[in-house]
Each structure stands twice: as structure tokens, then as C-alpha cells.
C-alpha positions in Angstrom: 98.8 110.4 75.0 97.9 113.2 77.4 101.6 114.1 78.1 102.0 116.1 81.3 98.6 117.8 81.3 97.2 115.5 84.1 93.7 115.9 82.8 93.6 119.2 80.9 94.2 117.6 77.6 91.3 115.2 78.1 89.0 118.2 77.7 88.0 118.8 74.1 87.4 122.6 74.1 90.5 123.4 71.9 89.6 120.6 69.5 86.1 121.9 69.3 87.4 125.3 68.5 89.4 124.0 65.6 86.5 122.0 64.3 84.1 125.0 64.5 86.5 127.3 62.6 87.1 124.6 60.0 83.4 124.2 59.5 83.0 128.0 59.1 85.9 128.4 56.7 85.7 125.1 54.8 89.4 124.7 55.3 91.7 122.6 57.6 92.5 124.6 60.7 95.3 124.4 63.3 94.6 126.0 66.6 97.5 126.6 68.9 96.9 128.3 72.2 99.3 130.7 73.8 100.6 130.2 77.3 98.2 133.0 78.3 95.3 131.1 76.7 96.3 127.9 78.5 96.6 129.5 82.0 93.5 131.7 81.7 91.1 129.1 80.2 91.9 126.0 82.2 89.9 123.4 84.1 91.2 124.1 87.6 91.8 121.8 90.5 89.1 122.5 93.1 89.8 124.8 96.0 88.9 123.0 99.3 88.2 123.7 102.9 89.1 121.0 105.5 88.0 120.9 109.1 89.6 118.3 111.4 89.3 118.0 115.2 89.8 115.2 117.7 89.6 114.3 121.4 92.7 112.8 122.9 92.7 110.6 126.0 95.3 110.8 128.8 97.7 108.6 126.8 97.3 110.8 123.7 95.3 108.3 121.7 92.4 109.6 119.5 89.1 108.9 121.3 87.0 110.8 118.8 87.7 112.2 115.3 85.7 114.6 113.1 86.7 115.5 109.5 84.6 117.8 107.3 85.5 118.3 103.6 84.1 120.8 101.2 85.1 121.3 97.6 83.5 121.8 94.2 83.1 118.4 92.4 84.5 117.6 89.0 80.9 116.8 88.0 80.0 120.5 88.2 81.8 120.9 84.9 79.4 118.5 83.2 76.2 118.4 85.4 74.0 121.3 86.3 73.4 121.5 90.1 76.4 119.5 91.2 77.6 121.4 94.2 79.0 118.9 96.6 81.7 116.2 96.4 80.6 112.9 94.8 81.3 109.5 96.4 84.2 108.7 94.1 85.9 111.9 95.1 85.4 111.2 98.9 87.0 107.8 98.3 90.3 109.6 97.6 91.7 109.9 101.1 88.6 110.8 103.0 86.3 107.8 103.3 89.2 105.4 103.6 90.8 107.1 106.7 93.2 104.7 108.4 93.0 106.1 111.9 91.9 103.6 114.5 89.4 105.3 116.9 86.1 104.2 118.5 84.4 107.4 117.3 84.8 108.7 113.8 82.5 111.1 111.9 83.1 112.2 108.3 81.0 114.9 106.7 80.9 116.6 103.3 79.8 120.1 102.7 78.5 122.0 99.6 80.8 124.1 97.5 79.2 125.5 94.4 81.7 125.8 91.6 82.9 129.3 90.6 85.2 128.0 87.8 85.5 125.0 85.5 86.8 122.1 87.7 89.0 119.4 86.3 91.5 116.7 87.3 95.0 117.3 88.7 97.6 114.6 89.6 96.1 112.5 92.5 92.9 114.6 92.4 91.2 115.0 95.9 93.9 112.9 97.6 95.9 116.1 97.6 93.9 118.0 100.1 92.6 115.0 102.1 96.1 113.7 102.7 97.3 117.2 103.5 94.6 117.6 106.1 94.8 114.2 107.7 98.6 113.9 107.8 99.1 117.4 109.0 96.5 116.9 111.7 98.1 113.7 112.9 101.4 115.6 113.2 99.7 118.3 115.3 98.1 115.7 117.5 101.5 114.0 118.0 102.9 117.3 119.2 99.9 117.9 121.5 100.4 114.4 122.9 104.2 115.0 123.3 105.1 112.0 121.2 107.5 111.5 118.2 105.7 112.2 114.9 106.7 108.8 113.3 105.8 106.8 116.4 102.5 108.5 116.8 101.6 108.0 113.2 102.1 104.3 113.6 100.2 104.4 116.9 97.1 106.0 115.5 97.0 103.6 112.6 96.9 100.9 115.1 97.3 97.1 114.8 97.6 95.3 111.5 94.2 94.9 110.0 92.1 95.1 106.8 89.8 98.1 106.7 86.5 97.7 104.9 84.7 101.0 105.1 81.6 99.6 103.4 80.9 97.7 106.7 80.2 101.2 108.1 77.5 101.8 105.6 79.8 104.0 103.4 80.2 103.8 99.7 83.7 103.0 98.6 84.8 102.2 95.0 88.4 101.3 96.0 89.8 102.8 92.8 87.7 100.3 90.8 89.8 97.5 92.3 88.4 94.2 93.7 88.5 94.5 97.5 89.5 90.9 97.8 92.6 91.6 95.6 93.3 95.1 96.8 92.2 95.4 100.4 93.0 98.4 102.5 95.8 96.8 104.5 97.2 98.8 107.4 100.2 96.5 107.7 101.5 97.7 104.3 100.9 101.3 105.2 102.9 100.9 108.4 105.6 99.0 106.6 106.4 101.9 104.3 106.4 104.3 107.2 109.0 102.2 109.1 111.0 101.7 105.9 111.2 105.4 105.0 112.0 106.4 108.6 114.9 104.0 108.5 116.1 105.4 105.1 116.1 108.9 106.5 117.7 107.9 109.8 114.6 109.3 111.6 115.3 110.6 115.1 118.8 111.9 114.5 119.9 115.2 115.9 119.2 118.1 113.6 121.1 121.4 113.4 119.3 124.6 114.2 116.9 125.6 111.5 116.6 122.1 110.1 113.8 119.6 110.5 112.4 116.3 109.3 108.7 115.7 108.4 106.9 112.5 107.7 103.6 111.6 106.0 102.0 108.4 104.6 99.0 107.7 102.4 97.3 105.0 100.3 96.1 106.1 96.9 95.4 104.3 93.7 95.9 101.0 95.6 99.5 101.9 96.4 101.1 102.7 99.8 103.6 105.6 100.0 105.5 107.2 102.9 107.7 110.2 102.5 110.2 112.0 104.7 111.3 115.5 103.8 114.3 117.4 105.3 114.1 121.2 105.1 116.2 124.1 106.2 114.6 127.4 107.2 116.9 130.5 107.3 116.6 133.3 109.8 114.8 135.3 107.1 112.2 132.6 106.5 113.7 131.2 103.3 112.9 127.6 102.6 115.3 125.0 101.3 114.3 121.4 100.7 117.5 119.5 101.5 116.5 116.0 100.6 113.5 113.6 100.6 113.1 109.9 100.9 110.2 107.8 99.7 109.1 104.2 100.3 106.5 102.9 97.9 104.6 99.6 97.9 102.9 99.2 94.6 102.6 95.5 94.7 104.3 93.5 92.0 106.7 95.7 90.1 107.9 94.7 86.6 110.1 97.8 85.8 111.7 99.2 88.9 113.2 102.2 87.1 109.8 103.3 85.9 108.4 103.2 89.4 111.4 105.2 90.8 111.0 107.8 88.0 107.3 108.1 88.5 107.8 108.4 92.3 110.4 111.1 91.9 108.2 113.0 89.4 105.2 112.6 91.7 107.3 114.1 94.6 108.3 117.1 92.5 104.6 117.6 91.6 103.9 117.5 95.4 106.3 120.4 95.7 104.2 122.1 93.1 101.0 121.7 95.1 102.8 123.2 98.1 104.5 126.3 96.7 103.0 127.1 93.3 100.9 130.3 93.2 97.2 129.8 93.2 94.8 131.0 90.5 92.8 134.0 91.4 89.9 135.8 89.6 88.7 139.3 89.2 85.2 139.9 87.8 85.3 136.3 86.4 88.7 136.7 84.7 91.8 134.8 85.7 94.4 137.3 86.8 97.5 135.2 86.1 98.7 135.0 82.5 102.2 133.6 82.4 105.1 132.5 84.5 106.0 136.0 85.5 102.9 136.1 87.8 102.2 132.4 88.2 105.1 130.8 90.0 105.9 127.2 89.4 108.8 125.3 91.1 112.2 125.8 89.6 115.1 123.4 89.8 116.4 125.4 92.7 113.2 124.6 94.6 113.7 120.9 94.4 115.9 118.7 96.6 119.2 117.6 95.1 118.2 114.0 95.9 114.9 112.1 96.1 115.9 108.6 97.3 113.3 106.0 96.5 113.0 102.4 97.8 110.5 100.1 96.1 109.1 97.5 98.3 109.4 94.0 96.9 106.0 92.4 96.9 104.0 89.6 95.3 100.7 91.5 95.8 98.7 92.5 92.7 100.3 95.4 90.8 98.9 98.9 91.5 99.2 102.5 90.4 102.5 104.5 90.5 101.8 107.7 88.5 100.1 109.6 91.2 100.6 108.1 94.8 103.8 110.0 95.6 102.1 113.4 95.1 99.6 113.7 98.0 102.1 112.8 100.8 104.7 115.4 99.8 103.0 118.6 100.9 102.1 117.4 104.4 105.6 115.8 104.9 107.1 119.1 103.8 104.9 121.2 106.1 105.5 118.9 109.0 109.3 119.3 108.4 108.8 123.1 108.4 107.2 122.9 111.8 110.0 120.7 113.1 112.6 123.2 111.8 111.1 126.5 113.0 107.8 125.8 114.9 105.7 127.4 112.2 102.4 125.6 111.3 101.3 125.7 107.7 97.6 125.0 107.4 97.0 126.6 104.1 98.5 126.0 100.7 100.3 127.4 98.8 102.9 128.2 101.4 103.6 131.6 99.9 105.0 134.1 102.4 103.7 132.4 105.5 107.2 131.6 106.7 108.2 135.3 106.6 105.0 136.5 108.2 
């Protein structure tokens, strides 16, 4: 019923506008916003700041890990004084960190909202997965290890993670932990599978690179590999991407593939779309001439998807492919040209 709004159409402000005008005129009213209305009066995905640091031992393993997150909570739209992430938002890729380390500290910071905050596809998984998966890739480079091998290494042995045992709140996407445990074996399996699909480790021509990222969200495990080409002028071409998804029991495979491909394209959106900026409280962007969204030419010609056959309980497929895409893309950019992207959107960072 919400179409492709990913949360915007769940807000009733345009309906209230029609109702108010109808009450005043005594007539049925149809309200149709222009594109400018839509862009300049939205409920925007929260801007975030992520701070991650770690101590590596002589073997390159993570001995200590610190992650701080700060972003305006969705509740700020509805609740006066809400100025820091709520628990259910921290559950989305922050509290449920899969890294195996003897010392982990997770902290949230305050970020009072300066705009109306709403939902976007995969919500705060977007920036948490970007921070964690980008950082693991940087740590792999620091340790002098292959990015895929190191990702598997820091996840560690197969185990079930229950963050509530560490005195943390965790809603687990409203799923029963006994039915939907956080299972690192399933996360590692999609990493291995997507690496095989992409022929990970092959020789790449100059200016090309592969990047990998993996994440669990909405009770589903996804790993993505992206291949990019960077020209001498800093132009980015996404050549191809591969996705392995374990969503438990699947009834309609085509639907899962379609949702995964669409979620991947939306992941490109999070990486390269222009941001929303304000001047004296007014949104400066008004239409697609000054708010860039991905075109067909920005997408890879092929997004190959493999759906893991499983008899586990069915899980979500509409959103889990989105958060892994931006870190996989940026990790591929580093492999191709040595340029680290730590801020989204990418913009002109490749040409700087």
C-alpha cells in the first residue's frame, strides 16, 4: 500500500492537509503535491556520525573494539526531547555486532534533530553496516590480510550470539530468539558463497577492484561483492555485483531475487545520491536537476543473486540487501584505486 516511499507515505501530513481544506470549504478536496513539495517537505533519513577504532594484536586479530554512533532518532518527530538513538534503532546493526573480540565497547551519543526524521529502506542498518564493514576492510589492510579471509576471521567460530547476556537490550526485529537466533555460521556461509560466485581473489586489471561486505538485518543474512572500475579521471563504473542471501525458508524465489536486486540498487542510492541540505531552515534541493538520484547508467548491467536453500524460519527480504551495498562498493573503490571513502554520498571524493 505504501508503494516505493519506504516510510514517507506512512506519514499523514498530506492527508491532513486535504481533510483540513475540505472542512474549511465544505467540499471534497484532492491534494496533489508537486515534486518540489515532496522533496522539500519530507521526513528525512537521519544524518549520522560513526566513530570506530580497534587495537590489533601481532596476528592482526581485534583485541579491543570501540564503536560510537550518533544520529537523530525517529522518535524526535513524535516525542519532545528525544535527542539520542532509541534501543530499537541501535538494534539495527550496532548492538548486534558479530565481531569476536575480548573487549568491545558500544556507545551512543546525542544528536538533536534539525529536521523531521523518518524511515528509509533498512533504517539505521544503513550507516551501522557502512561503518562496521568499512572498518573491518580497513583493519584487514592494516593487518596485511585478504579482505574476505579477514572478514571471516574477525567473525570467528560458528556460534549463537545473544547480546542480552551482556546486559544489552535487543528486540531481534520482534522475532523469537529461539526461532531466529543471531547465527554466525549463516553469516559466514553467505560470505563464502558470494566470494565463490564472484571468483574472489582473481587477478584484476588496473583500475578495477572487488569489495565485499556482509550484514544481518531483518533476521536475514546477506553478503555482497561489488566490482568497480575507476578511470584515470576518477569516474566510477559499477561493473557487476553478486549477492548471496539466506532468508530462511523461501516460498517464491523470484520475489526474493527481485527484492534483493531492488535493495541493491537502493544501496547504490545511499552511496551516490545527493544529500539534502538546508539554508535558514529551508531545503535547498527542489527537483532532480539539483538532487541527483542514480540513473540506469549508474547501475551494474548484472546483479547476480543466489538464494540459500534453508529450512529455517522465513525472514525479511525487502530491506536486507540495502545496507551491505555501500560498504562493498566503497571497499571495491579502495581495491581499485587506493582511495578510502569514509563519508557518504561519494560525490566528488574520487576526483579530489
